[in-house]
C-alpha positions in Angstrom: 109.2 231.8 295.5 108.0 229.3 298.0 104.7 229.4 295.8 106.6 228.3 292.8 108.5 225.4 294.5 105.3 224.3 295.9 104.0 224.2 292.7 106.8 222.5 291.0 106.2 220.1 293.6 102.9 219.3 292.9 103.4 219.0 289.6 106.3 216.6 290.3 104.1 214.2 292.2 101.5 214.2 289.5 104.1 212.8 286.5 105.2 210.6 289.4 101.5 209.4 289.3 100.3 209.5 286.2 103.6 207.5 285.1 103.1 204.7 287.8 99.2 204.6 286.4 100.8 204.6 282.8 102.8 201.4 283.4 100.7 199.5 286.6 104.6 199.4 288.7 107.8 200.9 288.6 110.6 200.7 290.6 112.4 204.0 291.8 115.3 203.4 289.4 112.4 203.1 286.7 110.9 206.1 287.7 113.5 208.1 288.1 114.4 207.1 284.0 110.5 207.4 283.1 110.2 210.6 284.5 113.7 212.6 284.3 113.6 213.8 288.0 116.5 213.1 290.1 116.2 210.1 292.1 116.3 211.8 295.6 113.4 213.9 294.2 111.7 210.4 293.4 112.4 208.7 296.4 110.8 211.9 298.4 107.8 211.6 296.6 107.4 208.4 297.1 107.6 208.4 300.8 105.1 211.8 300.7 102.7 209.4 298.4 103.1 206.3 300.4 102.1 208.2 303.6 99.2 210.0 302.0 98.0 206.1 301.2 98.0 207.1 297.2 100.8 204.5 296.5 101.8 201.2 297.7 105.4 199.6 297.5 106.3 195.9 297.8 110.0 194.1 297.3 110.4 193.1 293.7 113.3 191.8 292.0 115.2 193.7 289.0 118.4 192.8 287.2 119.0 190.4 290.0 119.1 192.8 292.8 116.1 193.7 295.5 113.6 197.1 294.9 110.9 198.6 296.0 108.4 198.5 293.5 105.5 201.4 293.3 102.2 201.0 292.4 99.4 203.0 292.7 97.3 201.9 296.0 93.9 200.4 295.6 90.5 199.8 297.6 89.4 197.0 297.9 88.6 195.1 294.7 89.3 195.6 290.9 87.3 196.0 287.8 88.6 195.5 284.1 87.3 197.1 281.3 88.0 195.7 277.8 87.5 197.5 274.4 88.1 195.6 271.5 88.1 197.6 268.7 88.2 197.0 264.6 92.1 197.3 264.6 92.8 197.7 268.5 92.7 196.2 272.0 92.3 198.6 274.9 92.4 197.6 278.5 91.8 199.0 282.1 91.7 198.2 285.6 89.8 200.4 287.9 89.4 200.0 291.8 86.0 200.3 293.6 86.5 204.0 293.6 86.7 203.8 290.0 90.1 205.0 290.0 92.1 204.1 287.2 95.0 201.8 288.2 96.6 200.5 285.2 95.8 200.4 281.6 97.5 199.1 277.8 96.2 199.2 274.5 97.2 196.8 271.7 97.1 197.3 268.0 95.3 194.0 265.9 95.5 193.4 262.7 92.6 193.9 260.5 89.9 191.2 260.6 90.8 189.8 264.1 90.1 186.1 265.0 87.8 186.1 267.8 89.6 183.6 269.6 93.2 184.8 269.8 91.8 188.0 270.6 90.2 186.8 273.7 92.7 185.4 274.5 94.8 188.4 274.5 92.3 190.1 276.3 92.7 187.4 278.9 96.3 187.6 279.4 96.5 191.4 279.2 94.2 191.5 282.2 96.5 189.0 284.1 99.7 190.9 283.4 98.2 194.1 284.5 97.1 192.6 287.4 100.1 191.3 288.3 102.0 194.5 287.7 99.8 195.9 290.2 101.0 192.9 292.8 97.1 191.6 292.5 96.0 188.4 291.6 92.3 187.4 290.0 91.0 186.7 293.5 90.8 190.6 293.2 88.8 190.8 290.4 85.4 191.9 290.6 84.1 191.5 287.1 84.7 192.6 283.6 83.0 194.8 281.5 83.4 194.5 277.4 82.8 196.6 274.2 82.6 195.4 270.9 81.8 196.9 268.0 78.8 195.7 267.0 75.2 195.0 268.4 75.5 192.3 270.6 73.2 190.4 273.0 74.0 191.6 276.5 73.6 188.2 278.2 75.8 186.1 275.9 78.1 188.3 274.5 76.6 186.5 271.0 77.0 189.2 267.8 73.0 189.8 266.8 73.7 190.8 262.9 75.9 187.9 261.4 78.6 189.5 259.1 78.8 193.4 260.8 82.0 191.6 262.7 83.2 189.0 260.9 84.6 185.9 262.5 82.8 186.5 265.9 79.2 185.3 264.7 78.1 182.5 266.9 81.2 183.6 269.6 79.3 183.5 273.1 81.9 186.1 274.3 80.7 186.0 278.5 81.1 182.0 278.2 84.7 182.6 276.7 86.4 184.6 278.8 84.3 184.0 282.2 86.0 180.6 281.8 89.5 182.1 280.8 88.8 184.5 284.5 86.2 182.3 285.9 84.8 186.0 286.7 81.4 187.9 286.2 81.3 189.5 282.4 79.0 191.8 280.9 79.4 192.4 277.0 77.9 195.1 275.3 78.6 197.4 271.8 81.6 199.9 272.4 78.9 202.7 271.2 76.5 201.9 274.3 79.3 202.2 276.6 81.0 205.2 275.0 77.4 206.9 275.5 77.0 205.1 279.3 80.8 206.7 279.8 80.0 210.2 278.5 76.6 209.9 280.6 78.2 209.4 283.6 81.1 211.3 284.0 81.7 213.2 280.3 80.4 215.9 277.9 76.7 214.6 278.7 76.6 214.7 282.4 73.4 216.5 283.6 71.7 215.5 280.6 68.8 213.2 280.5 68.5 212.4 277.1 71.6 211.8 275.1 73.0 210.0 271.6 76.4 209.8 271.4 78.3 209.3 268.1 81.1 207.7 267.7 83.2 208.2 264.8 86.2 205.9 263.6 87.0 202.9 261.5 83.1 202.7 261.6 80.1 204.5 262.6 77.5 203.8 265.7 75.7 205.9 268.4 74.8 204.9 271.8 71.2 206.2 273.1 70.8 207.2 276.2 66.9 208.1 277.0 65.8 209.1 281.1 69.2 208.4 282.4 69.1 204.4 281.2 70.9 203.2 278.2 68.2 202.7 275.1 69.5 199.3 273.3 66.2 198.2 271.5 64.9 194.8 270.7 68.2 192.7 270.0 70.4 195.3 270.6 70.7 197.4 267.3 69.1 200.6 268.4 71.7 203.2 267.3 73.2 201.1 264.3 73.7 204.4 262.1 76.4 202.7 260.5 74.6 200.8 258.3 71.7 203.2 257.7 71.5 203.6 253.8 72.7 206.9 252.5 73.5 205.9 248.7 70.9 203.9 247.1 73.4 202.7 244.4 76.6 202.4 247.0 78.5 199.8 247.7 77.7 196.5 249.6 78.0 196.8 253.2 79.8 194.1 255.2 76.2 193.5 256.4 74.7 192.3 253.2 73.0 195.9 252.7 73.9 198.5 249.8 75.6 201.9 250.5 75.2 202.2 254.2 76.9 204.9 256.0 80.1 202.7 256.8 80.7 202.2 252.9 80.9 206.2 252.6 82.6 207.2 255.4 84.2 204.3 257.1 87.9 202.8 256.6 88.9 202.4 253.8 86.1 204.5 251.9 87.7 207.5 254.1 91.3 207.2 253.2 90.4 206.0 249.4 90.0 209.5 248.0 93.3 210.3 249.4 95.4 207.4 248.0 96.2 209.4 245.0 97.9 211.8 246.4 98.8 210.8 249.8 100.1 207.2 249.5 98.2 204.6 251.8 97.3 206.2 255.1 95.6 205.1 258.1 92.7 206.9 260.3 95.5 208.0 262.6 97.4 209.2 260.2 94.5 210.7 258.8 93.5 212.9 261.9 97.0 213.5 262.6 97.4 215.2 259.1 94.0 217.2 259.2 95.1 218.5 263.2 98.2 219.7 261.8 96.4 221.3 258.7 96.9 218.8 255.5 94.1 220.3 253.2 92.9 216.9 251.7 92.7 215.0 255.1 90.5 218.4 256.4 88.4 217.7 253.5 87.7 214.3 253.6 86.9 214.6 257.5 84.7 217.4 257.1 82.9 215.5 254.2 82.2 212.5 256.6 81.3 214.9 259.2 78.4 216.4 256.9 77.5 213.1 255.9 77.4 211.5 259.3 75.2 215.0 260.2 72.6 214.7 258.0 72.1 210.7 259.5 72.5 211.8 263.0 69.2 214.4 262.0 67.1 211.9 261.2 67.8 210.4 264.2 67.6 213.3 266.7 63.9 213.9 265.1 62.6 210.4 266.3 64.7 210.8 269.5 64.4 214.4 270.2 67.6 214.6 272.3 69.2 217.4 274.6 72.9 216.6 273.8 74.8 215.1 270.9 78.3 214.1 271.8 81.1 212.9 269.3 83.5 210.8 269.9 85.6 207.8 268.6 89.4 208.6 267.0 88.2 210.8 263.6 86.3 213.1 266.4 89.8 214.0 267.7 90.0 216.4 264.9 87.8 218.6 266.9 85.7 221.1 264.7 87.0 219.9 261.3 84.7 216.8 262.0 81.9 218.4 264.6 81.2 221.7 262.8 80.2 219.9 259.8 78.2 217.6 261.8 76.4 220.7 263.7 75.9 222.4 260.4 74.1 219.4 258.9 71.8 218.8 261.9 71.1 222.4 262.5 69.8 222.7 258.8 67.2 219.4 259.3 66.3 219.7 262.6 63.7 222.2 263.4 65.0 224.5 266.1 63.0 224.1 269.1 61.9 227.7 271.0 62.5 225.7 274.0 65.4 224.1 274.2 68.1 223.9 271.8 70.0 220.9 270.8 73.8 220.7 271.7 76.3 219.0 269.7 79.5 218.8 271.3 82.9 217.1 271.2 83.5 214.1 273.9 84.9 214.6 276.7 86.4 211.2 277.2 88.1 210.9 273.5 88.9 207.0 272.1 89.1 205.5 275.9 85.4 206.5 276.1 84.5 202.8 275.4 86.6 201.5 277.9 86.0 203.8 280.8 81.6 202.4 279.9 82.7 199.0 280.4 84.7 199.8 283.5 81.6 201.4 284.8 79.1 198.8 283.7 81.4 196.3 285.2 81.4 198.2 288.5 77.7 199.2 288.5 77.1 195.4 288.2 79.1 194.4 291.8 77.2 197.3 293.8 80.1 197.4 295.1 81.2 201.0 293.6 81.6 204.0 295.6 79.1 206.5 295.5 80.3 209.3 292.9 84.0 209.9 292.2 84.6 209.9 288.3 87.9 208.2 286.8 91.0 210.0 285.6 90.4 210.4 282.3 93.8 211.4 281.6 95.7 209.2 278.6 98.0 206.7 280.5 97.5 204.5 277.5 101.1 202.8 276.5 100.2 202.7 272.8 97.5 204.7 271.4 95.1 202.8 269.1 92.5 203.5 267.0 88.4 203.7 268.6 85.1 203.6 266.4 82.8 201.2 265.4 
């Protein structure tokens, strides 16, 4: 009996901690409502967590009354990770031990403007800091991921047209001016590769290809444990490999790129007549639930992507291919056709086989990679210590290039 009570107590503590992380900071009354636990249980757990140094409390005002705000205890300094997707914005804060202390995501309109999106990102960073009772003085720096090849020093998109409205926008300068903090920018697939290599499915591998599949498709390459960006930052841009010489014109200006065959809207177009208007999230959810049509288009996409990745694997010879991004949430519906296509085209190595595995970090891989990049750049990150990879996102949003 005591064992089951102890287990329940531990589960309740974990629930309180996860809820505080999700919202950045809550009063005990708000915690009671959000967790469904009794006020006495919440009060007791908060006292335990405070004594253990897991949370901090401070006075605040709610509805005209004084209350105690509960936040995750943070170590010296914070870093921000910003993931700008084609249809989402995700921001997370972590302390120097890489413990995520606050996170939120928002949907973005199609073809969102650089100025408004970067303003929104800066405001969201400040808002999350305020929820923690912190300020910009506590922020060490920012890591930013974009769904396009970029020049890391400036954050300029290096291929015109790939991210409309962002050409010639020096993202590093814009955000550094708004927040007066160091800013690093990289491609979102590169950051996904970094995150999965540091503390995800590619731990222990030195040579890795990370494939991000969502609104578009991109890849990040890790060689000998280091990101390989290529000259001009375009290494891994598999979304612009030609797969249909007679196909549609891509946003990059070429014809029949992979993105025109498996990206949005090409992914949802075959389903319009039978399913009506769908988002990628709808396709993912219905595929997981067993919808035959949605499963078919995802499987078809996996086979085509696998063919392109196979060619890449022949050149790079990685130990492991990690599949991430929003479409990877369908699991083997996407990954198995990729495995089969890769196996048909990549000769079996008698010394070491090529592992093709789903990512462990989900759609949060890029923002976690952005945090890792920012923390490593400060030279203050604690040795070891993986981030908390549970999903604390307020509003789940799409991923991928």
